[in-house]
C-alpha positions in Angstrom: 14.9 -10.4 0.9 15.7 -12.3 -2.7 14.7 -10.4 -5.5 12.8 -11.9 -8.8 14.1 -11.0 -11.9 13.0 -8.3 -14.5 9.9 -9.1 -16.5 10.0 -7.9 -20.2 6.6 -6.8 -21.8 5.7 -8.9 -24.9 6.0 -7.2 -28.1 2.0 -7.4 -28.5 1.2 -5.6 -25.4 4.2 -3.2 -25.9 2.6 -2.1 -29.2 -0.8 -1.9 -27.8 0.5 0.7 -24.9 2.6 2.6 -27.3 -0.3 3.3 -30.3 -3.3 5.4 -29.1 -3.5 5.1 -25.3 -3.8 8.7 -24.7 -6.5 11.2 -26.0 -6.9 14.6 -26.1 -8.8 14.7 -22.9 -6.0 13.4 -20.7 -4.3 15.8 -18.3 -1.0 15.7 -16.6 -1.0 13.7 -13.3 -0.2 17.2 -11.6 -3.3 18.6 -12.9 -5.6 15.6 -12.0 -4.3 15.5 -8.3 -4.7 19.2 -8.1 -8.8 19.2 -9.5 -9.4 16.1 -7.2 -7.4 17.2 -4.1 -7.2 21.3 -4.6 -5.7 21.9 -1.2 -3.6 18.6 -0.9 0.1 18.8 -1.7 1.2 15.8 -3.6 3.3 13.9 -1.1 6.8 12.5 -2.0 5.3 9.1 -1.5 3.0 9.6 -4.3 5.4 11.5 -6.6 7.7 8.4 -6.2 5.4 6.1 -7.6 5.0 7.9 -11.1 7.1 7.7 -14.0 7.0 11.2 -15.6 7.3 9.9 -19.1 4.3 8.1 -18.7 2.2 10.8 -18.3 1.1 13.7 -20.8 2.5 17.1 -20.3 1.0 20.2 -18.7 0.1 21.3 -22.2 -2.1 17.9 -22.6 0.7 16.3 -25.1 1.8 12.8 -23.8 5.4 11.8 -24.2 4.2 8.2 -23.3 6.7 5.6 -24.5 5.7 2.4 -22.7 6.0 1.1 -19.4 9.5 1.2 -17.9 11.3 -1.7 -17.2 11.6 -0.9 -13.5 7.8 -1.1 -13.3 8.0 -4.7 -14.2 10.3 -5.9 -11.4 8.1 -8.2 -9.0 9.5 -8.2 -5.7 8.6 -9.3 -2.2 7.1 -6.9 0.3 9.2 -7.0 3.3 8.1 -8.0 6.6 8.5 -5.4 9.4 6.3 -4.2 12.2 3.2 -3.9 10.4 0.7 -6.1 8.3 2.6 -7.2 5.1 -0.8 -7.4 3.2 -4.2 -6.5 3.5 -7.6 -8.0 3.4 -9.5 -10.9 5.7 -7.4 -13.6 3.9 -4.0 -12.0 5.0 -5.4 -11.7 8.2 -6.1 -15.4 8.1 -2.5 -16.5 6.7 -1.0 -14.4 9.5 -2.9 -16.3 11.9 -1.4 -19.6 10.6 2.1 -18.3 10.3 1.7 -17.9 6.5 3.0 -14.4 6.5 6.4 -14.1 8.2 6.5 -12.0 11.1 10.1 -10.7 12.4 11.4 -12.3 15.5 12.1 -9.5 18.3 9.9 -6.8 16.6 6.9 -5.1 17.8 4.4 -6.3 15.3 1.1 -5.2 17.3 0.6 -3.1 20.2 -1.7 -1.3 22.5 -3.3 2.1 21.9 -2.0 3.1 25.6 1.4 2.7 24.6 1.4 5.5 22.1 3.0 8.1 24.8 6.1 10.1 25.0 9.1 8.0 26.0 7.6 4.5 25.2 10.2 2.2 23.6 9.5 -0.6 21.1 11.9 -2.9 18.9 10.7 -1.9 15.4 12.0 -2.2 11.7 11.0 -0.3 9.3 12.7 -1.7 6.0 12.3 0.6 2.7 9.9 -1.5 0.3 11.7 -3.3 -2.3 8.7 -3.0 -4.7 9.3 -0.5 -7.3 6.6 -0.7 -9.5 4.7 2.4 -10.6 1.5 3.7 -11.1 0.0 3.6 -14.5 -2.5 6.2 -16.1 -6.1 5.4 -15.9 -6.4 4.8 -19.8 -3.5 2.3 -19.8 -4.6 0.5 -16.7 -7.9 0.0 -18.2 -6.6 -1.8 -21.2 -5.0 -4.4 -19.0 -7.0 -7.4 -17.9 -6.9 -7.6 -13.9 -9.4 -10.7 -13.1 -9.0 -14.5 -12.2 -11.1 -15.2 -15.1 -8.6 -13.7 -17.3 -5.3 -15.0 -15.7 -4.0 -17.1 -18.9 -4.3 -13.8 -20.6 -2.3 -11.8 -18.1 0.1 -14.2 -17.6 0.7 -14.4 -21.5 0.9 -10.6 -21.9 3.7 -10.4 -19.4 5.5 -13.8 -20.5 4.8 -15.5 -17.3 5.0 -19.2 -17.1 2.0 -20.6 -15.3 4.0 -22.6 -13.0 6.7 -19.7 -11.9 6.8 -17.9 -8.8 5.8 -14.8 -10.4 2.8 -16.2 -11.7 1.9 -17.2 -8.2 2.3 -14.2 -7.1 0.2 -12.2 -9.8 -2.5 -14.9 -8.9 -2.5 -14.3 -5.2 -2.5 -10.7 -5.4 -5.8 -10.4 -8.0 -7.3 -13.1 -5.9 -7.0 -11.0 -2.9 -8.5 -7.9 -4.6 -11.4 -10.3 -5.5 -12.1 -11.4 -2.0 -15.1 -10.2 -0.2 -15.0 -7.6 2.2 -15.2 -8.0 5.8 -17.9 -6.6 8.0 -17.5 -2.9 8.5 -14.7 -2.6 5.4 -15.1 -0.9 2.2 -12.3 -2.1 0.1 -10.9 -1.2 -3.8 -7.9 -2.3 -5.7 -6.7 0.5 -7.5 -4.5 0.1 -10.7 -3.9 3.7 -11.4 -3.3 7.2 -10.1 -6.9 8.1 -10.9 -8.5 5.2 -9.0 -6.3 5.6 -6.0 -7.3 9.2 -5.7 -10.8 8.4 -6.7 -11.4 5.9 -4.1 -10.1 7.9 -1.2 -12.1 11.0 -2.3 -15.1 9.2 -2.4 -14.7 8.0 1.0 -13.3 11.2 2.6 -14.1 14.1 0.3 -11.7 16.5 -1.6 -10.2 17.9 1.3 -7.7 15.1 2.4 -4.1 14.8 3.7 -2.0 11.9 3.0 0.6 10.3 5.4 3.1 7.6 5.1 5.7 6.0 7.3 9.3 7.9 6.8 12.5 6.7 8.1 16.2 7.8 7.8 17.9 4.3 8.1 16.1 1.0 8.0 18.0 -0.5 11.1 15.9 -2.8 13.2 16.5 -1.2 16.7 14.9 -0.2 19.8 13.1 3.0 19.0 11.7 5.6 21.7 8.6 7.9 21.2 10.4 11.2 21.1 7.3 13.8 21.0 3.7 14.0 22.0 1.9 11.4 19.6 -0.4 13.3 17.4 -3.8 11.9 16.5 -4.7 12.6 12.8 -7.7 11.1 12.1 -10.7 9.0 13.4 -12.0 8.1 9.7 -9.0 6.9 7.3 -8.3 5.0 4.1 -5.2 2.9 4.2 -4.0 1.9 1.0 -1.4 -1.1 0.8 0.9 -1.6 -2.1 0.9 -4.9 -3.5 3.0 -7.2 -5.2 2.3 -7.1 -9.0 4.1 -6.1 -12.4 3.0 -2.6 -12.0 1.7 -0.7 -9.0 -1.7 -1.9 -7.3 -2.9 -0.6 -4.0 -5.4 -2.6 -2.0 -7.1 0.4 -0.3 -9.5 -0.3 2.4 -11.6 2.2 4.8 -12.3 0.3 7.8 -14.8 1.9 10.4 -13.9 2.1 14.1 -10.0 3.2 13.6 -8.0 5.9 14.7 -4.8 6.8 13.2 -1.6 8.5 14.8 1.8 10.4 13.5 4.3 9.2 15.9 7.9 10.8 16.1 10.8 8.3 17.0 14.4 8.3 17.5 16.5 5.0 17.4 19.0 4.0 19.8 21.7 5.1 17.1 19.8 8.5 16.8 18.0 7.6 13.4 14.8 9.6 13.2 11.7 8.1 11.8 8.1 9.6 11.1 5.5 6.6 11.7 2.1 6.2 11.0 0.0 4.2 13.4 -3.3 2.7 13.2 -5.4 1.6 16.1 -8.6 -0.6 15.7 -11.0 -0.2 18.5 -13.7 -2.6 17.1 -12.2 -6.0 16.7 -15.3 -7.9 17.9 -15.6 -9.7 14.4 -11.9 -10.4 13.8 -11.1 -14.0 14.0 -9.9 -15.4 17.3 -7.2 -17.2 15.8 -5.3 -13.9 14.6 -1.7 -13.3 15.3 -2.7 -10.1 17.1 -4.8 -11.9 19.9 -2.1 -14.5 20.3 1.1 -11.8 20.4 -1.1 -9.3 22.9 -3.0 -12.2 24.7 -6.1 -10.5 24.4 -9.4 -11.4 23.0 -11.7 -10.0 20.2 -13.7 -6.8 21.0 -11.7 -6.2 24.2 -9.2 -3.5 23.8 -8.1 -1.7 20.4 -5.3 -3.2 18.3 -2.4 -0.9 16.8 0.3 -1.5 14.3 2.4 0.5 12.3 2.2 0.9 8.5 5.0 0.1 6.6 6.9 2.1 4.2 5.3 2.3 0.8 1.5 2.4 2.4 -0.5 5.4 2.0 -2.9 6.7 4.9 -5.5 9.4 3.6 -7.5 11.2 6.5 -10.0 14.2 6.2 -8.4 17.5 6.3 
């Protein structure tokens, strides 16, 4: 899938971020995580979202030297065996074909399919979105609102008519869309806000899961072990397309989450996270899930795997 060009910060923004963004009360990301989630190890999926130089050290001294160029790379999120974005407006896009669904891949399935020996054609492409999480004080200094779109585009040197500008606009608008019934949502623009939203919904004793795969080949997979239910309450955070890491997090009631061990035809192993929605009565009948599964809203649970780069939080 085509990569967009690297976007460089304007000199104005660069100076703003370099001067005085950290105060003495700032703590390292390890310290913050441990204080918020004392019994939860920091998962690799979260560590990969951090640039150590963007954070103060364990002694409270910042070595921050500006957002790295990697964090400014806007890439498309690859389609695969799960939702490519989140939120009610994305469901509508999927129903009308505006979100691509890979041909021959199991996008949605039934909960009864989660059993030992079940085979599915799946594709778990590694995310090409390398944007990193910012510290809260930095994220708060950056506008994130459709009403501030001209200022945002100017700060990141984006032309209003460019493809990158359209992506920024879409991401902000999706974050501002109202929640669907039974959903609590929030767009996290920093590590602290990502953790705080999940803790507010699940408490301080939570566990974080993400889909892991050895090789990203599209192929037939077989469920190799007994499927493990990991929660009936969860918060799912979908990484969005933006110039720094933004997560669309939502708690949707009436869901069940599973950890699924898969083995591909070529021996590739994957540890996938599956989410099943047991109450779809309020979902739009035109949604792609109903078309593919040939069912009606509110009849049986609808399940899908989470793509790489997404986070599932459950009570521990």
